[in-house]
C-alpha positions in Angstrom: 15.4 32.0 -9.7 13.6 29.3 -7.8 11.4 28.6 -10.8 14.5 27.9 -12.9 16.1 25.7 -10.2 13.0 23.5 -10.0 12.1 23.4 -13.7 11.2 19.8 -14.7 11.9 18.0 -17.9 8.9 16.4 -19.4 8.9 12.7 -19.6 8.0 12.9 -23.3 11.0 15.2 -24.0 13.4 12.9 -22.1 12.3 10.0 -24.3 12.6 12.1 -27.5 16.2 13.0 -26.5 17.1 9.3 -26.5 16.2 9.1 -30.2 18.8 11.6 -31.4 21.2 9.4 -33.5 24.4 10.8 -32.0 23.0 10.4 -28.5 21.1 7.1 -28.8 22.1 4.0 -27.0 21.6 0.5 -28.5 18.6 -1.5 -27.2 19.8 -5.1 -26.6 18.8 -6.2 -23.1 16.0 -8.5 -22.0 14.4 -9.2 -18.7 16.8 -12.1 -18.1 19.8 -9.9 -18.8 18.5 -7.3 -16.3 17.9 -10.0 -13.7 21.4 -11.3 -14.2 22.8 -7.8 -13.9 20.9 -7.4 -10.6 22.1 -10.7 -9.2 25.6 -10.0 -10.5 25.9 -6.7 -8.6 24.1 -7.6 -5.4 25.9 -10.9 -4.6 29.4 -9.7 -3.6 31.4 -9.5 -0.5 28.3 -9.0 1.6 27.2 -12.6 1.5 30.8 -13.9 2.1 31.7 -11.4 4.9 28.9 -9.5 6.6 27.1 -12.6 7.8 29.8 -13.3 10.4 30.2 -9.7 11.5 26.5 -9.1 12.3 26.0 -12.6 13.8 28.9 -12.2 16.2 28.2 -8.6 17.2 24.5 -8.0 16.9 22.0 -10.6 16.0 23.3 -14.2 16.5 21.4 -16.8 14.5 18.7 -14.1 14.0 20.9 -12.7 11.3 18.5 -14.2 8.9 15.8 -11.8 10.2 18.2 -8.9 9.7 18.6 -9.8 6.1 14.9 -10.0 5.8 14.5 -6.6 7.3 17.1 -5.1 5.0 15.5 -6.8 2.1 12.1 -5.3 3.0 13.6 -1.8 2.9 15.1 -2.5 -0.5 11.8 -4.0 -1.7 9.9 -0.8 -0.8 12.4 1.2 -2.8 12.5 -1.4 -5.6 8.7 -1.0 -6.2 9.2 2.8 -6.6 12.2 2.2 -9.0 10.1 -0.3 -11.0 7.4 2.3 -11.7 9.8 5.0 -12.7 12.0 2.8 -14.8 9.0 1.5 -16.8 7.4 4.9 -17.1 10.6 6.9 -17.9 12.8 4.3 -19.8 15.8 6.7 -20.0 19.4 6.2 -18.9 20.3 7.9 -15.6 18.1 6.1 -13.0 17.3 8.3 -10.0 18.8 11.3 -11.8 16.4 11.1 -14.7 13.4 10.3 -12.4 14.2 13.3 -10.3 14.4 15.6 -13.4 11.0 14.5 -14.4 9.4 15.0 -11.0 11.3 17.2 -8.6 13.2 19.6 -10.9 16.6 20.4 -12.2 18.5 21.2 -9.0 17.3 18.1 -7.1 18.1 16.0 -10.2 21.6 17.5 -10.3 22.1 16.7 -6.6 21.0 13.1 -7.0 23.1 12.7 -10.1 26.2 14.1 -8.4 25.5 11.8 -5.5 25.2 8.7 -7.8 28.5 9.6 -9.5 30.2 9.5 -6.1 28.4 6.3 -5.0 29.2 4.3 -8.1 32.8 5.6 -8.4 33.7 4.7 -4.8 31.7 1.4 -5.0 33.7 0.4 -8.1 37.0 1.3 -6.6 36.3 -0.4 -3.2 35.1 -3.6 -4.9 38.2 -3.6 -7.2 40.5 -3.4 -4.2 38.5 -6.2 -2.5 38.8 -8.4 -5.7 42.6 -7.7 -5.7 42.8 -9.0 -2.1 41.0 -12.2 -2.9 43.2 -12.8 -5.9 46.4 -12.2 -3.9 45.1 -14.6 -1.3 44.6 -17.3 -3.9 48.1 -16.5 -5.3 49.7 -16.8 -1.9 48.0 -20.2 -1.5 49.6 -21.3 -4.7 53.0 -20.0 -3.7 53.0 -16.9 -5.9 53.7 -13.8 -3.8 52.8 -10.4 -5.2 55.5 -7.7 -4.5 54.4 -5.4 -1.7 54.8 -2.3 -4.0 52.3 -3.8 -6.5 49.8 -5.3 -4.1 47.1 -4.1 -1.7 48.2 -1.2 0.4 46.0 -1.8 3.4 48.4 -2.1 6.4 51.5 -2.2 4.1 54.7 -0.5 5.2 55.7 0.7 1.7 54.0 3.0 -0.7 52.6 1.0 -3.6 50.2 0.8 -6.4 47.6 -2.0 -6.5 48.2 -3.1 -10.0 45.6 -5.9 -9.9 42.7 -3.5 -8.9 43.7 -1.0 -11.5 44.0 -3.6 -14.2 40.6 -5.0 -13.4 38.9 -1.6 -13.8 40.7 -1.0 -17.1 39.8 -4.4 -18.6 36.1 -3.9 -17.6 36.2 -0.4 -19.1 37.2 -1.9 -22.4 34.4 -4.5 -22.2 31.8 -1.8 -21.5 33.0 0.3 -24.5 32.6 -2.7 -26.8 29.0 -3.1 -26.0 26.2 -4.0 -23.6 25.5 -7.4 -25.1 29.1 -8.5 -24.6 28.9 -7.2 -21.0 25.6 -9.2 -20.5 27.1 -12.4 -21.8 30.2 -12.1 -19.6 28.1 -11.2 -16.6 25.8 -14.3 -17.2 28.8 -16.6 -17.2 30.3 -15.1 -14.0 26.9 -14.9 -12.2 26.3 -18.6 -13.0 29.7 -19.5 -11.3 29.0 -17.2 -8.4 25.5 -18.6 -7.7 26.8 -22.1 -8.1 29.3 -21.4 -5.3 26.6 -20.0 -3.1 24.3 -23.0 -3.7 27.1 -25.4 -2.9 27.7 -23.6 0.4 24.0 -23.8 1.2 23.6 -27.5 0.3 26.9 -28.7 1.7 26.5 -26.6 4.9 23.0 -27.9 5.5 24.4 -31.4 6.3 26.7 -29.8 8.9 24.2 -27.9 10.9 23.9 -28.6 14.6 20.6 -27.6 16.2 22.3 -26.5 19.4 23.9 -23.6 17.6 20.4 -22.0 17.1 19.9 -21.8 20.9 19.1 -19.1 21.6 17.9 -17.9 18.2 17.8 -14.3 19.4 20.5 -13.8 22.0 19.5 -11.7 25.0 20.8 -8.2 25.3 24.2 -8.0 26.9 24.2 -6.2 30.3 26.2 -3.0 30.6 29.2 -3.5 32.9 29.4 -1.7 36.1 30.8 1.8 35.7 30.3 1.7 32.0 28.1 4.3 30.2 26.5 4.5 26.8 26.1 7.7 24.8 22.8 9.5 25.1 19.9 8.2 23.0 20.0 11.4 20.9 23.7 11.0 20.1 23.2 7.3 19.4 20.4 8.2 17.0 22.1 11.1 15.2 25.7 9.9 15.0 25.7 6.3 14.0 24.9 4.1 16.9 26.1 0.5 16.2 26.2 -1.2 19.6 27.4 -4.7 20.2 24.4 -5.7 22.3 21.8 -8.2 21.1 18.1 -8.7 21.6 15.4 -7.4 19.2 17.2 -4.1 18.7 20.3 -6.0 17.7 18.4 -7.3 14.7 17.6 -3.8 13.5 21.2 -2.7 14.1 22.3 -5.7 12.1 19.9 -4.8 9.3 21.6 -1.3 8.9 24.9 -3.1 8.5 23.9 -5.9 6.1 22.2 -3.3 3.9 25.6 -3.0 2.3 25.0 -6.5 0.9 22.0 -5.3 -1.1 23.5 -2.2 -2.7 23.3 -2.5 -6.4 19.8 -3.5 -7.5 19.1 0.2 -8.3 21.9 0.0 -10.9 19.5 -2.1 -13.0 17.4 1.0 -13.6 20.3 2.8 -15.2 20.1 0.4 -18.2 16.4 1.2 -18.9 17.3 3.0 -22.1 19.2 -0.1 -23.4 16.3 -2.5 -22.7 14.2 -3.8 -25.6 10.9 -3.7 -23.7 11.5 -1.5 -20.6 7.9 -1.2 -19.7 7.6 -5.0 -19.2 11.2 -6.0 -18.4 12.4 -3.3 -16.0 10.1 -4.3 -13.1 10.9 -8.0 -13.7 14.6 -7.4 -13.6 14.6 -5.1 -10.6 12.2 -7.1 -8.4 13.3 -10.5 -9.7 17.0 -10.0 -8.8 16.1 -8.6 -5.4 13.9 -11.6 -4.5 16.6 -14.1 -5.7 19.4 -12.4 -3.7 17.3 -12.0 -0.5 16.4 -15.7 -0.6 20.1 -16.7 -1.0 21.2 -14.3 1.8 18.7 -15.7 4.2 19.6 -19.3 3.5 23.4 -18.7 3.8 22.9 -16.9 7.1 20.8 -19.8 8.4 23.4 -22.4 7.3 26.5 -20.6 8.6 25.0 -19.9 12.1 23.9 -23.5 12.3 27.3 -24.8 11.3 29.2 -22.9 14.0 28.1 -21.0 17.1 27.6 -17.4 16.3 30.1 -16.3 19.1 32.8 -18.3 17.3 32.2 -17.1 13.8 35.1 -15.4 11.9 34.6 -11.7 11.0 36.9 -11.7 8.0 35.8 -15.0 6.3 32.9 -16.6 8.2 31.8 -19.0 5.5 35.2 -20.3 4.7 36.3 -20.5 8.4 33.0 -22.3 9.4 33.8 -25.1 7.0 37.3 -25.3 8.3 35.9 -25.5 11.9 33.8 -28.4 10.8 36.7 -30.3 9.3 36.1 -29.4 5.6 39.0 -27.0 4.7 38.6 -27.6 0.9 35.5 -25.4 0.8 37.6 -22.4 2.1 39.5 -22.2 -1.2 36.4 -22.9 -3.2 34.5 -20.0 -1.5 37.5 -17.6 -2.0 37.5 -18.5 -5.7 33.7 -17.8 -5.9 34.1 -14.5 -4.1 36.9 -13.4 -6.4 35.0 -14.4 -9.6 31.8 -12.8 -8.3 33.4 -9.4 -7.5 34.3 -8.9 -11.2 30.6 -8.5 -12.1 29.9 -6.3 -9.1 32.8 -4.0 -10.3 31.6 -4.0 -13.9 28.0 -3.2 -13.2 28.8 -0.4 -10.8 31.0 1.1 -13.5 28.2 0.6 -16.0 25.8 2.5 -13.7 28.1 5.4 -13.2 28.8 5.9 -16.9 25.1 5.9 -17.7 24.3 8.5 -15.1 27.3 10.7 -16.3 26.1 10.2 -19.9 22.5 11.3 -19.1 23.7 14.4 -17.2 26.0 15.4 -20.1 23.2 14.8 -22.6 21.1 17.3 -20.6 23.9 19.8 -20.7 24.6 19.8 -16.9 28.0 18.3 -17.7 30.0 19.0 -20.9 28.1 17.6 -23.9 31.3 16.3 -25.3 30.6 13.2 -23.2 27.1 12.7 -24.5 28.1 11.2 -27.9 27.9 7.5 -28.4 30.5 5.4 -30.3 29.6 5.2 -34.0 29.9 1.4 -34.1 29.2 0.1 -30.7 26.6 2.7 -29.7 27.9 2.9 -26.2 28.9 6.1 -24.3 32.6 5.5 -24.8 33.9 8.9 -23.8 32.6 9.0 -20.2 33.3 5.2 -19.9 37.0 5.7 -20.7 37.3 8.9 -18.6 35.7 7.4 -15.5 37.4 4.0 -16.0 40.9 5.7 -15.9 40.0 7.8 -12.9 38.6 4.9 -10.9 41.6 2.7 -11.9 43.9 5.3 -10.4 41.7 5.6 -7.3 41.7 1.8 -6.8 45.4 1.6 -7.4 46.6 4.3 -5.1 44.0 4.8 -2.4 42.9 2.5 0.4 39.1 3.3 0.4 38.0 1.2 3.3 36.9 4.2 5.3 35.1 5.8 2.4 33.0 2.7 1.6 30.2 4.0 3.9 29.7 6.8 1.4 28.4 4.2 -1.0 25.7 3.3 1.5 24.6 6.8 2.3 24.5 7.7 -1.4 22.3 4.7 -2.2 19.9 5.5 0.7 19.7 9.1 -0.3 18.7 8.0 -3.9 16.0 5.7 -2.4 14.5 8.7 -0.5 14.5 10.9 -3.6 12.9 8.2 -5.9 10.2 7.5 -3.4 9.3 11.1 -3.1 9.4 11.5 -6.9 6.8 8.7 -7.4 4.3 10.6 -5.2 4.9 13.9 -6.9 4.7 12.5 -10.5 1.5 10.7 -9.6 0.0 14.1 -8.7 1.6 16.2 -11.4 1.2 13.7 -14.3 -1.6 11.3 -13.6 -2.1 10.9 -17.4 1.2 9.2 -18.0 0.9 5.6 -19.1 2.3 3.3 -16.4 2.8 -0.3 -17.3 3.8 -0.9 -13.6 2.3 1.0 -10.7 3.7 1.1 -7.2 1.0 -0.2 -4.9 -0.5 1.8 -2.0 0.7 5.2 -3.1 1.5 7.4 -1.1 1.7 5.0 1.9 4.3 2.6 0.5 6.7 5.4 -0.8 6.4 7.2 2.6 7.3 3.9 4.3 10.3 3.6 1.9 11.4 7.2 2.8 11.1 6.5 6.6 12.9 3.1 6.4 15.8 4.6 4.3 16.2 7.6 6.6 16.3 5.2 9.6 19.2 3.3 8.1 20.9 6.6 7.2 20.9 7.9 10.7 22.6 4.7 11.8 25.7 5.7 9.8 28.7 7.3 11.5 29.0 11.1 11.7 32.2 11.1 9.6 30.2 9.6 6.7 27.7 12.5 6.9 30.5 15.1 7.0 32.2 13.6 3.9 28.8 13.3 2.1 28.1 17.0 3.0 31.5 18.1 1.5 30.8 16.2 -1.7 27.4 17.8 -2.0 28.8 21.3 -1.4 31.3 20.8 -4.2 28.3 19.6 -6.4 26.4 22.8 -5.7 29.4 24.9 -6.8 29.7 22.9 -10.1 26.0 23.3 -10.8 25.9 27.1 -10.2 29.2 27.7 -12.0 28.5 25.5 -15.0 25.4 23.3 -15.1 22.7 25.9 -14.5 23.8 28.1 -17.5 24.6 25.2 -19.8 21.4 23.2 -19.2 19.7 22.2 -22.4 16.4 22.8 -20.7 17.4 26.4 -20.0 18.6 26.9 -23.5 15.3 25.6 -24.9 13.3 27.9 -22.7 15.5 30.8 -23.8 14.9 29.8 -27.5 18.6 29.1 -28.1 17.9 25.4 -28.9 14.9 23.6 -30.4 13.5 20.6 -28.5 13.9 17.2 -30.1 11.0 16.4 -32.5 
């Protein structure tokens, strides 16, 4: 039985399966499109919100170093993703990579994990977008009825119609085609990056050098009679203290990691890229470098404009401009955040549908969802199904507490991909690799360790919820996926491999 659970799907067969007419996606993306997708999904609420949270509670002006640390963790993973995406240019990202290196059961586990990660991520972002839009509407004197607005803290049962409507509109755009999605993303990303650059340039003239002193605030002393949890409990169950010092920077890095989630979604579009061997590494690494640079500059500016102890947690950038006598920028930043979140939502939804599509094409999910639209050549069936489900989730469910699941799911994927690079190098050294992760196995091992370190900094509740979702996934696999797998059917002679 163990041999069937860990059977691998050859890279060559994965590529051949993408050429079946009824299951083939249209290749229309360039390196620029991929970079725009990456920037579009990474720059979201993180750059507008998390800066104030970690500066005030953990790192002070050294928040810039926390963004660098989180960026390094992502860069280690990005190098592994770049090798896989250029070597196995097939939809599904970490799921497809795992199937080629670790086996069917590990691939199922990571695919199931990604479905949860992207679904919750899309819903959470949609709810956040709705909140920004309602704030802008309130400023204009248009008040959304409580029953149709955000439910967070509301006294009445309601349906967030704006969040649900956003998901449904984006679903339609993704069904029509990737090139249309890329064009819309390019326009929105241009607006979003312009807003960020305006914040950096305008804020640079409002910096006061005194606000950087001290750059790394000293650790806060423990009050008399107070006690901290044991180091083991802190390590295993999500220690996120409010003290500063050097450890505060690393604690902040585990928090601001949320701001980087999304660059791995670029890998899900490998099958729809014209020249994936060349363009996937450029898109993945290019978007990460651009966003890390912007994050560092924003954090330097905002902590220089206002003392870190006085920064707002909810809207640090906007409130910092208000505190310096420039309230006009607050509305401008809110507008940029609202516009920017539309691309985050769309690209997360794109990533989920491609993973779902790849799993159904392999038979691990019903193959009904593996057929592409005859005209648009997009996976319309899973896109519509998941779009409707996520719209309902975003409309009815306040998902703030579940947002951490997005983080643990991403880090888990990072671990699996890094291990997969090492295994595939050993098992298939003959594969042509247009991009090779440097310093294998040292760099992938560092990626695994860094990702695990951030994972153990997450709360215990997140681990419990993640475990429950994984347990459900095991049931679905053994009750359906294992017996319907195309790889299993081919080994049994019930289906011929693609030629």
